[in-house]
N, CA, C and O atoms as a GROMACS GRO file, in nm:
protein
  316
    1MET      N    1   4.344  -4.538  -4.351
    1MET     CA    2   4.204  -4.509  -4.360
    1MET      C    3   4.120  -4.601  -4.273
    1MET      O    4   4.005  -4.566  -4.246
    2PRO      N    5   4.169  -4.714  -4.228
    2PRO     CA    6   4.087  -4.798  -4.140
    2PRO      C    7   4.035  -4.717  -4.022
    2PRO      O    8   4.112  -4.649  -3.953
    3GLY      N    9   3.906  -4.725  -4.000
    3GLY     CA   10   3.847  -4.652  -3.889
    3GLY      C   11   3.821  -4.505  -3.917
    3GLY      O   12   3.782  -4.432  -3.827
    4SER      N   13   3.843  -4.461  -4.040
    4SER     CA   14   3.818  -4.321  -4.073
    4SER      C   15   3.669  -4.295  -4.072
    4SER      O   16   3.588  -4.381  -4.108
    5ARG      N   17   3.633  -4.175  -4.031
    5ARG     CA   18   3.493  -4.136  -4.024
    5ARG      C   19   3.474  -4.006  -4.100
    5ARG      O   20   3.558  -3.916  -4.095
    6TYR      N   21   3.363  -3.998  -4.170
    6TYR     CA   22   3.330  -3.878  -4.245
    6TYR      C   23   3.183  -3.848  -4.223
    6TYR      O   24   3.100  -3.939  -4.214
    7LEU      N   25   3.152  -3.720  -4.215
    7LEU     CA   26   3.012  -3.679  -4.202
    7LEU      C   27   2.987  -3.572  -4.308
    7LEU      O   28   3.056  -3.470  -4.312
    8TYR      N   29   2.890  -3.596  -4.393
    8TYR     CA   30   2.853  -3.501  -4.498
    8TYR      C   31   2.737  -3.416  -4.447
    8TYR      O   32   2.629  -3.468  -4.419
    9ASP      N   33   2.759  -3.286  -4.436
    9ASP     CA   34   2.656  -3.193  -4.390
    9ASP      C   35   2.576  -3.148  -4.512
    9ASP      O   36   2.627  -3.076  -4.597
   10LEU      N   37   2.450  -3.191  -4.519
   10LEU     CA   38   2.366  -3.158  -4.634
   10LEU      C   39   2.339  -3.010  -4.648
   10LEU      O   40   2.320  -2.960  -4.759
   11THR      N   41   2.337  -2.937  -4.536
   11THR     CA   42   2.304  -2.794  -4.544
   11THR      C   43   2.419  -2.713  -4.600
   11THR      O   44   2.395  -2.612  -4.667
   12THR      N   45   2.543  -2.753  -4.575
   12THR     CA   46   2.658  -2.676  -4.622
   12THR      C   47   2.736  -2.745  -4.732
   12THR      O   48   2.812  -2.680  -4.805
   13GLY      N   49   2.718  -2.876  -4.746
   13GLY     CA   50   2.797  -2.952  -4.843
   13GLY      C   51   2.937  -2.982  -4.794
   13GLY      O   52   3.020  -3.034  -4.870
   14LYS      N   53   2.964  -2.950  -4.670
   14LYS     CA   54   3.097  -2.971  -4.612
   14LYS      C   55   3.109  -3.114  -4.560
   14LYS      O   56   3.012  -3.171  -4.509
   15ILE      N   57   3.228  -3.172  -4.574
   15ILE     CA   58   3.256  -3.306  -4.522
   15ILE      C   59   3.342  -3.291  -4.398
   15ILE      O   60   3.455  -3.241  -4.404
   16LEU      N   61   3.288  -3.335  -4.286
   16LEU     CA   62   3.361  -3.328  -4.159
   16LEU      C   63   3.442  -3.455  -4.142
   16LEU      O   64   3.394  -3.564  -4.174
   17GLU      N   65   3.567  -3.441  -4.092
   17GLU     CA   66   3.654  -3.556  -4.075
   17GLU      C   67   3.698  -3.574  -3.930
   17GLU      O   68   3.723  -3.687  -3.887
   18GLN      N   69   3.709  -3.467  -3.857
   18GLN     CA   70   3.760  -3.474  -3.720
   18GLN      C   71   3.653  -3.524  -3.625
   18GLN      O   72   3.539  -3.477  -3.629
   19PRO      N   73   3.687  -3.620  -3.539
   19PRO     CA   74   3.587  -3.672  -3.444
   19PRO      C   75   3.521  -3.563  -3.360
   19PRO      O   76   3.402  -3.571  -3.331
   20GLU      N   77   3.598  -3.460  -3.322
   20GLU     CA   78   3.541  -3.351  -3.242
   20GLU      C   79   3.432  -3.276  -3.318
   20GLU      O   80   3.330  -3.238  -3.260
   21GLU      N   81   3.453  -3.256  -3.447
   21GLU     CA   82   3.352  -3.189  -3.530
   21GLU      C   83   3.227  -3.275  -3.544
   21GLU      O   84   3.114  -3.226  -3.535
   22ILE      N   85   3.248  -3.404  -3.565
   22ILE     CA   86   3.136  -3.495  -3.586
   22ILE      C   87   3.054  -3.509  -3.459
   22ILE      O   88   2.930  -3.507  -3.464
   23VAL      N   89   3.120  -3.523  -3.345
   23VAL     CA   90   3.049  -3.537  -3.217
   23VAL      C   91   2.965  -3.413  -3.190
   23VAL      O   92   2.852  -3.424  -3.142
   24ALA      N   93   3.020  -3.295  -3.219
   24ALA     CA   94   2.946  -3.171  -3.196
   24ALA      C   95   2.823  -3.163  -3.287
   24ALA      O   96   2.723  -3.101  -3.251
   25PHE      N   97   2.830  -3.226  -3.404
   25PHE     CA   98   2.721  -3.221  -3.501
   25PHE      C   99   2.609  -3.318  -3.466
   25PHE      O  100   2.491  -3.291  -3.492
   26ILE      N  101   2.645  -3.431  -3.406
   26ILE     CA  102   2.549  -3.539  -3.378
   26ILE      C  103   2.503  -3.532  -3.234
   26ILE      O  104   2.584  -3.519  -3.142
   27HIS      N  105   2.375  -3.541  -3.214
   27HIS     CA  106   2.320  -3.551  -3.079
   27HIS      C  107   2.189  -3.628  -3.086
   27HIS      O  108   2.096  -3.588  -3.156
   28SER      N  109   2.183  -3.737  -3.014
   28SER     CA  110   2.059  -3.813  -3.008
   28SER      C  111   2.053  -3.889  -2.877
   28SER      O  112   2.151  -3.897  -2.803
   29THR      N  113   1.938  -3.945  -2.850
   29THR     CA  114   1.917  -4.027  -2.731
   29THR      C  115   1.859  -4.160  -2.776
   29THR      O  116   1.819  -4.174  -2.892
   30PRO      N  117   1.853  -4.258  -2.688
   30PRO     CA  118   1.791  -4.385  -2.728
   30PRO      C  119   1.646  -4.368  -2.773
   30PRO      O  120   1.595  -4.451  -2.848
   31GLU      N  121   1.579  -4.264  -2.728
   31GLU     CA  122   1.439  -4.242  -2.766
   31GLU      C  123   1.425  -4.171  -2.901
   31GLU      O  124   1.313  -4.159  -2.952
   32THR      N  125   1.534  -4.124  -2.958
   32THR     CA  126   1.527  -4.055  -3.087
   32THR      C  127   1.477  -4.152  -3.193
   32THR      O  128   1.535  -4.259  -3.211
   33PRO      N  129   1.369  -4.115  -3.266
   33PRO     CA  130   1.316  -4.206  -3.368
   33PRO      C  131   1.418  -4.230  -3.480
   33PRO      O  132   1.490  -4.138  -3.519
   34ARG      N  133   1.424  -4.351  -3.528
   34ARG     CA  134   1.514  -4.386  -3.638
   34ARG      C  135   1.430  -4.406  -3.763
   34ARG      O  136   1.334  -4.483  -3.763
   35ARG      N  137   1.467  -4.336  -3.869
   35ARG     CA  138   1.394  -4.350  -3.995
   35ARG      C  139   1.479  -4.297  -4.110
   35ARG      O  140   1.568  -4.214  -4.089
   36VAL      N  141   1.453  -4.343  -4.227
   36VAL     CA  142   1.519  -4.295  -4.347
   36VAL      C  143   1.420  -4.205  -4.419
   36VAL      O  144   1.310  -4.248  -4.453
   37SER      N  145   1.459  -4.081  -4.442
   37SER     CA  146   1.366  -3.990  -4.509
   37SER      C  147   1.420  -3.938  -4.642
   37SER      O  148   1.348  -3.873  -4.717
   38MET      N  149   1.547  -3.966  -4.671
   38MET     CA  150   1.604  -3.922  -4.798
   38MET      C  151   1.576  -4.026  -4.906
   38MET      O  152   1.570  -4.146  -4.879
   39ALA      N  153   1.558  -3.978  -5.027
   39ALA     CA  154   1.539  -4.068  -5.140
   39ALA      C  155   1.669  -4.142  -5.169
   39ALA      O  156   1.778  -4.087  -5.149
   40GLN      N  157   1.658  -4.264  -5.215
   40GLN     CA  158   1.776  -4.348  -5.244
   40GLN      C  159   1.875  -4.279  -5.339
   40GLN      O  160   1.995  -4.287  -5.315
   41PRO      N  161   1.829  -4.212  -5.446
   41PRO     CA  162   1.925  -4.144  -5.534
   41PRO      C  163   2.004  -4.034  -5.461
   41PRO      O  164   2.122  -4.013  -5.490
   42ASP      N  165   1.939  -3.964  -5.367
   42ASP     CA  166   2.009  -3.862  -5.291
   42ASP      C  167   2.115  -3.923  -5.200
   42ASP      O  168   2.225  -3.869  -5.187
   43LEU      N  169   2.082  -4.036  -5.138
   43LEU     CA  170   2.180  -4.105  -5.054
   43LEU      C  171   2.299  -4.151  -5.137
   43LEU      O  172   2.413  -4.145  -5.091
   44GLN      N  173   2.272  -4.198  -5.257
   44GLN     CA  174   2.380  -4.243  -5.345
   44GLN      C  175   2.469  -4.125  -5.386
   44GLN      O  176   2.591  -4.140  -5.392
   45THR      N  177   2.410  -4.010  -5.412
   45THR     CA  178   2.487  -3.892  -5.449
   45THR      C  179   2.581  -3.851  -5.335
   45THR      O  180   2.697  -3.819  -5.359
   46VAL      N  181   2.530  -3.852  -5.213
   46VAL     CA  182   2.612  -3.818  -5.097
   46VAL      C  183   2.726  -3.918  -5.082
   46VAL      O  184   2.841  -3.879  -5.058
   47ARG      N  185   2.696  -4.047  -5.097
   47ARG     CA  186   2.800  -4.150  -5.086
   47ARG      C  187   2.910  -4.127  -5.188
   47ARG      O  188   3.028  -4.138  -5.156
   48LEU      N  189   2.873  -4.096  -5.312
   48LEU     CA  190   2.971  -4.072  -5.416
   48LEU      C  191   3.056  -3.949  -5.385
   48LEU      O  192   3.176  -3.949  -5.413
   49LYS      N  193   2.996  -3.845  -5.329
   49LYS     CA  194   3.072  -3.725  -5.292
   49LYS      C  195   3.174  -3.756  -5.183
   49LYS      O  196   3.287  -3.707  -5.188
   50VAL      N  197   3.135  -3.837  -5.085
   50VAL     CA  198   3.227  -3.874  -4.978
   50VAL      C  199   3.340  -3.961  -5.033
   50VAL      O  200   3.456  -3.942  -4.998
   51GLU      N  201   3.306  -4.056  -5.118
   51GLU     CA  202   3.410  -4.141  -5.178
   51GLU      C  203   3.508  -4.058  -5.261
   51GLU      O  204   3.628  -4.084  -5.257
   52LYS      N  205   3.459  -3.960  -5.335
   52LYS     CA  206   3.546  -3.872  -5.413
   52LYS      C  207   3.636  -3.791  -5.320
   52LYS      O  208   3.754  -3.771  -5.349
   53HIS      N  209   3.580  -3.744  -5.210
   53HIS     CA  210   3.659  -3.669  -5.111
   53HIS      C  211   3.772  -3.756  -5.055
   53HIS      O  212   3.886  -3.710  -5.043
   54ILE      N  213   3.741  -3.881  -5.022
   54ILE     CA  214   3.843  -3.972  -4.970
   54ILE      C  215   3.952  -3.994  -5.075
   54ILE      O  216   4.070  -3.994  -5.043
   55LYS      N  217   3.910  -4.014  -5.199
   55LYS     CA  218   4.007  -4.036  -5.308
   55LYS      C  219   4.099  -3.914  -5.324
   55LYS      O  220   4.220  -3.929  -5.342
   56ASN      N  221   4.040  -3.794  -5.317
   56ASN     CA  222   4.118  -3.673  -5.340
   56ASN      C  223   4.198  -3.627  -5.218
   56ASN      O  224   4.283  -3.539  -5.230
   57THR      N  225   4.173  -3.685  -5.102
   57THR     CA  226   4.247  -3.645  -4.983
   57THR      C  227   4.334  -3.761  -4.935
   57THR      O  228   4.454  -3.762  -4.958
   58TYR      N  229   4.274  -3.856  -4.870
   58TYR     CA  230   4.349  -3.964  -4.806
   58TYR      C  231   4.425  -4.051  -4.906
   58TYR      O  232   4.545  -4.074  -4.889
   59LEU      N  233   4.358  -4.099  -5.008
   59LEU     CA  234   4.424  -4.190  -5.101
   59LEU      C  235   4.540  -4.123  -5.175
   59LEU      O  236   4.640  -4.188  -5.203
   60LYS      N  237   4.527  -3.995  -5.207
   60LYS     CA  238   4.638  -3.922  -5.270
   60LYS      C  239   4.751  -3.901  -5.169
   60LYS      O  240   4.868  -3.910  -5.204
   61GLN      N  241   4.715  -3.872  -5.045
   61GLN     CA  242   4.814  -3.848  -4.941
   61GLN      C  243   4.903  -3.971  -4.919
   61GLN      O  244   5.024  -3.959  -4.903
   62VAL      N  245   4.842  -4.090  -4.917
   62VAL     CA  246   4.919  -4.213  -4.896
   62VAL      C  247   4.969  -4.273  -5.027
   62VAL      O  248   5.029  -4.380  -5.028
   63GLN      N  249   4.945  -4.204  -5.136
   63GLN     CA  250   4.986  -4.248  -5.269
   63GLN      C  251   4.939  -4.391  -5.298
   63GLN      O  252   5.018  -4.478  -5.335
   64ALA      N  253   4.812  -4.412  -5.278
   64ALA     CA  254   4.752  -4.544  -5.303
   64ALA      C  255   4.762  -4.578  -5.452
   64ALA      O  256   4.754  -4.489  -5.536
   65PRO      N  257   4.781  -4.704  -5.483
   65PRO     CA  258   4.790  -4.744  -5.624
   65PRO      C  259   4.660  -4.712  -5.700
   65PRO      O  260   4.552  -4.707  -5.641
   66VAL      N  261   4.674  -4.690  -5.830
   66VAL     CA  262   4.558  -4.664  -5.914
   66VAL      C  263   4.462  -4.782  -5.904
   66VAL      O  264   4.504  -4.898  -5.907
   67GLY      N  265   4.334  -4.753  -5.891
   67GLY     CA  266   4.233  -4.857  -5.884
   67GLY      C  267   4.188  -4.888  -5.742
   67GLY      O  268   4.085  -4.953  -5.723
   68VAL      N  269   4.263  -4.841  -5.641
   68VAL     CA  270   4.221  -4.861  -5.502
   68VAL      C  271   4.104  -4.768  -5.476
   68VAL      O  272   4.110  -4.649  -5.506
   69LYS      N  273   3.998  -4.823  -5.419
   69LYS     CA  274   3.879  -4.742  -5.393
   69LYS      C  275   3.841  -4.752  -5.246
   69LYS      O  276   3.867  -4.853  -5.182
   70PRO      N  277   3.779  -4.645  -5.192
   70PRO     CA  278   3.732  -4.652  -5.053
   70PRO      C  279   3.618  -4.751  -5.041
   70PRO      O  280   3.542  -4.772  -5.136
   71GLU      N  281   3.607  -4.812  -4.924
   71GLU     CA  282   3.501  -4.909  -4.900
   71GLU      C  283   3.410  -4.858  -4.789
   71GLU      O  284   3.454  -4.841  -4.675
   72LEU      N  285   3.285  -4.834  -4.822
   72LEU     CA  286   3.187  -4.790  -4.724
   72LEU      C  287   3.146  -4.909  -4.638
   72LEU      O  288   3.092  -5.007  -4.689
   73GLN      N  289   3.171  -4.899  -4.509
   73GLN     CA  290   3.137  -5.008  -4.419
   73GLN      C  291   3.012  -4.980  -4.338
   73GLN      O  292   2.948  -5.073  -4.288
   74CYS      N  293   2.977  -4.854  -4.325
   74CYS     CA  294   2.860  -4.818  -4.245
   74CYS      C  295   2.817  -4.679  -4.287
   74CYS      O  296   2.899  -4.596  -4.325
   75ARG      N  297   2.687  -4.655  -4.281
   75ARG     CA  298   2.637  -4.520  -4.306
   75ARG      C  299   2.523  -4.493  -4.209
   75ARG      O  300   2.457  -4.585  -4.160
   76MET      N  301   2.500  -4.366  -4.183
   76MET     CA  302   2.393  -4.326  -4.094
   76MET      C  303   2.335  -4.197  -4.147
   76MET      O  304   2.408  -4.104  -4.180
   77GLU      N  305   2.204  -4.192  -4.156
   77GLU     CA  306   2.134  -4.071  -4.199
   77GLU      C  307   2.092  -3.993  -4.075
   77GLU      O  308   2.033  -4.050  -3.983
   78LEU      N  309   2.122  -3.865  -4.072
   78LEU     CA  310   2.083  -3.778  -3.961
   78LEU      C  311   1.972  -3.686  -4.007
   78LEU      O  312   1.982  -3.626  -4.114
   79ASN      N  313   1.868  -3.674  -3.928
   79ASN     CA  314   1.757  -3.585  -3.962
   79ASN      C  315   1.750  -3.472  -3.862
   79ASN      O  316   1.663  -3.385  -3.872
   0.00000   0.00000   0.00000
């Protein structure tokens, strides 16, 4: 899982995992304004959904011991 990337699409509820999918979804320039517009509880809900997805896919696939949890190292909000 080191270096794994996930993108949660708010419009579809789908979690993208492949770099090609994520790159196609994201497009910005240095001039693109940066701001947070989602409420904190909504951001937390999305984070929990992604963590559950990781637990049900990657951690089960590698048969991680009980109690191992994913660690969020970075997040980015896309508007």
